[in-house]
C-alpha positions in Angstrom: 2.6 0.5 -18.4 0.9 0.0 -15.0 0.5 3.8 -14.7 -1.0 4.1 -18.1 -3.5 1.3 -17.4 -4.4 2.9 -14.1 -5.0 6.3 -15.8 -7.1 4.7 -18.5 -9.3 2.9 -15.8 -9.7 6.2 -13.9 -10.8 7.9 -17.1 -13.3 5.2 -17.9 -14.8 5.5 -14.4 -15.2 9.3 -14.9 -16.8 8.8 -18.3 -19.2 6.2 -16.9 -20.2 8.4 -14.0 -20.8 11.4 -16.4 -22.9 9.2 -18.6 -25.0 8.1 -15.6 -25.5 11.7 -14.6 -26.5 12.6 -18.2 -29.1 9.7 -18.3 -30.5 10.7 -15.0 -30.8 14.3 -15.9 -32.3 13.3 -19.3 -35.0 11.4 -17.5 -35.7 14.3 -15.1 -36.1 16.7 -18.0 -38.3 14.5 -20.1 -41.4 16.2 -21.5 -43.4 13.3 -20.1 -44.5 14.5 -16.7 -47.2 13.8 -14.1 -48.8 17.3 -14.5 -49.1 17.0 -18.3 -50.6 13.5 -18.1 -53.0 14.7 -15.4 -54.2 17.4 -17.8 -54.3 15.3 -21.0 -55.9 12.1 -19.8 -59.2 13.6 -18.6 -59.6 15.5 -21.9 -59.0 12.5 -24.1 -61.2 10.3 -21.9 -64.1 12.8 -21.6 -64.4 13.3 -25.4 -64.4 9.5 -26.0 -66.7 8.8 -23.0 -69.3 11.2 -24.6 -68.9 9.4 -27.9 -69.7 6.1 -26.1 -72.8 7.8 -24.5 -74.0 8.9 -28.0 -73.6 5.3 -29.3 -75.8 4.2 -26.4 -78.4 6.8 -27.3 -77.6 9.1 -24.5 -77.3 12.9 -24.9 -77.4 14.0 -21.2 -73.7 14.5 -20.7 -70.9 16.6 -22.3 -67.1 16.6 -21.8 -67.5 19.7 -19.6 -70.3 18.2 -17.4 -68.1 15.1 -16.6 -65.6 17.3 -14.6 -63.0 14.6 -15.0 -59.8 14.9 -13.1 -56.8 12.6 -12.7 -53.9 11.9 -10.4 -51.0 10.0 -12.0 -48.0 8.1 -10.6 -45.0 6.4 -12.2 -44.0 3.1 -10.6 -44.7 3.9 -7.0 -43.5 6.5 -4.4 -39.8 5.8 -4.8 -39.6 6.7 -8.5 -39.8 10.2 -10.0 -43.1 10.9 -11.9 -41.2 11.7 -15.1 -40.4 9.9 -18.3 -42.0 7.5 -20.8 -42.8 3.9 -19.8 -45.5 1.3 -19.3 -45.5 1.8 -15.6 -47.8 4.8 -15.3 -51.0 4.5 -13.3 -53.6 7.3 -13.1 -56.6 7.5 -10.8 -59.5 9.4 -12.4 -62.9 10.5 -11.3 -65.8 11.9 -13.3 -69.5 12.7 -12.9 -72.0 10.6 -14.7 -75.5 10.3 -13.1 -75.9 6.8 -14.6 -72.5 5.5 -13.7 -71.7 6.3 -10.0 -68.1 6.1 -8.8 -67.1 3.2 -6.5 -66.7 4.0 -2.7 -63.1 5.1 -3.1 -64.3 7.7 -5.6 -62.2 6.9 -8.7 -61.3 4.4 -11.3 -57.8 3.1 -12.0 -56.2 3.5 -15.4 -53.0 1.9 -16.6 -51.0 3.9 -19.1 -48.2 3.1 -21.6 -46.6 6.5 -22.2 -44.4 7.0 -25.2 -41.4 9.3 -25.8 -43.4 11.0 -28.6 -45.7 12.6 -26.0 -48.6 10.2 -26.7 -50.0 7.5 -24.5 -52.3 4.4 -24.6 -54.7 4.1 -21.6 -57.0 1.3 -20.4 -59.4 1.7 -17.5 -61.6 -0.4 -15.2 -64.2 -2.4 -17.2 -66.7 -2.0 -14.3 -66.8 1.7 -15.1 -66.0 1.9 -18.8 -67.2 -1.4 -20.2 -65.7 -4.1 -22.3 -64.0 -4.1 -25.7 -67.3 -4.5 -27.6 -70.7 -3.0 -26.8 -74.2 -3.0 -28.1 -75.2 0.4 -29.6 -78.7 1.9 -29.3 -79.5 0.7 -32.8 -78.6 -2.9 -32.0 -75.2 -2.9 -33.7 -72.1 -4.5 -32.0 -69.5 -1.8 -32.0 -66.0 -1.2 -30.5 -66.2 0.6 -27.1 -64.3 3.9 -27.5 -63.1 4.0 -23.9 -62.1 0.4 -23.4 -58.6 1.3 -24.6 -57.7 4.6 -26.1 -54.9 6.9 -27.2 -54.1 10.5 -26.4 -51.3 13.0 -26.7 -50.2 16.1 -24.9 -48.3 19.3 -25.8 -44.6 18.7 -24.8 -44.4 22.5 -24.0 -47.8 22.5 -22.3 -48.6 23.6 -18.7 -46.3 21.6 -16.3 -47.4 23.2 -13.0 -48.9 20.7 -10.5 -52.6 20.2 -10.8 -53.1 19.6 -7.1 -55.3 16.6 -7.8 -55.1 13.9 -5.2 -56.9 10.6 -4.3 -56.5 8.3 -1.3 -54.9 4.9 -1.7 -57.2 1.9 -1.6 -56.4 -0.8 1.0 -57.2 -4.3 -0.1 -57.0 -7.7 1.7 -54.8 -10.0 -0.5 -55.3 -13.2 1.5 -58.0 -15.5 0.2 -57.8 -18.2 2.9 -56.2 -18.6 6.3 -54.0 -21.5 7.4 -53.1 -21.3 11.1 -49.5 -21.8 12.2 -48.4 -24.4 14.7 -49.3 -22.2 17.6 -52.8 -21.5 16.0 -52.3 -17.9 15.0 -53.1 -16.5 11.6 -51.5 -13.9 9.3 -53.4 -11.5 7.0 -52.0 -10.1 3.8 -52.7 -6.5 2.8 -52.1 -4.4 -0.3 -52.1 -0.6 -0.7 -52.9 0.8 -4.1 -51.8 3.9 -6.0 -52.8 7.1 -4.2 -51.6 9.8 -1.8 -49.9 9.1 1.5 -50.3 5.3 1.5 -52.5 3.3 3.9 -52.5 3.3 7.7 -54.9 2.3 10.5 -55.8 -0.8 12.4 -57.3 -4.3 11.6 -59.4 -6.2 14.2 -59.8 -10.0 13.8 -62.7 -12.0 15.4 -63.6 -15.6 15.3 -66.7 -17.2 16.9 -67.3 -14.0 18.8 -63.8 -13.9 20.2 -61.3 -11.1 19.4 -58.0 -12.4 18.1 -56.4 -9.0 18.4 -56.2 -5.5 16.8 -53.1 -4.8 14.8 -51.8 -1.5 13.4 -50.6 -1.2 9.8 -48.7 1.4 7.9 -48.1 0.5 4.2 -46.6 2.6 1.4 -48.7 3.0 -1.7 -48.2 0.2 -4.2 -46.7 -2.0 -1.5 -47.9 -5.1 0.5 -47.6 -6.1 4.2 -48.5 -9.1 6.4 -50.2 -8.7 9.8 -49.9 -11.4 12.5 -52.6 -11.7 15.1 -51.4 -12.9 18.6 -54.4 -14.9 19.8 -54.8 -18.4 18.4 -57.8 -19.3 16.4 -60.2 -21.5 18.4 -60.1 -25.2 17.3 -62.8 -26.0 14.8 -63.1 -22.3 13.6 -64.4 -22.2 10.0 -63.9 -18.5 9.3 -62.3 -15.3 10.6 -63.7 -11.8 10.2 -61.4 -8.8 9.7 -62.6 -5.2 10.2 -60.4 -2.4 8.9 -60.4 1.1 10.4 -58.3 3.3 8.1 -56.6 6.5 9.3 -55.0 7.1 6.0 -56.3 5.8 2.7 -59.7 4.1 2.2 -61.0 0.6 2.8 -64.2 -1.4 2.5 -66.6 -0.5 5.3 -67.8 -4.2 5.4 -65.7 -6.8 7.3 -63.7 -9.3 5.2 -64.6 -12.9 6.1 -62.0 -15.6 5.2 -62.3 -19.3 5.5 -59.9 -21.2 7.8 -58.1 -24.4 6.6 -56.3 -26.3 9.3 -53.2 -28.2 8.1 
């Protein structure tokens, strides 16, 4: 009996392992891929963006003149860019003389991609607007690009597009509370993009340098930097200047208030 049970257990382990391999391979061979999304999203967006322009009384742009292009990523650098899910992020740029791109050069779109080769996308309101908008004739209408749907050919071109955008580094701290020895920590976040974020941050307070610290953060990850020099007593704010080597960051220093415990 013991031998039979042992054999059955071994068989179950083999079946489970084969099932796991099948699932993994099924995900890897999904028709939902980065390349297909990078081709489909700009097309769907450009057509609807021009529709929005027409509602606003504009006729100075066309889908072709926008030259939209996208870079897509599924759930960070450690996950294959394949398969349906609500964890797709696409960075997209386009050319509209009346709506300039932000300094990083793109807008961030969040996608829910379905197994039927269609998707729902929502973009940054600072570039695309809110749910409702006022048309040229005064009517309140639904904004076509606030949230929109699109589909792609499951047998369409799956070769890499080569589109790439740098990750955007952001300061995640909003205030600073010095530790017992008077030093402060700064929180950083690195967004979706290529090659993550790396460089240095220099902290100053009341004209005194608190240190320059290097950082190297993966895309879609966070980090904390500690500065070795204590904040002078009575300091009200600390200024942080970022010098990126990889990725992009604001060219203006970030100034944070100091709260002593």
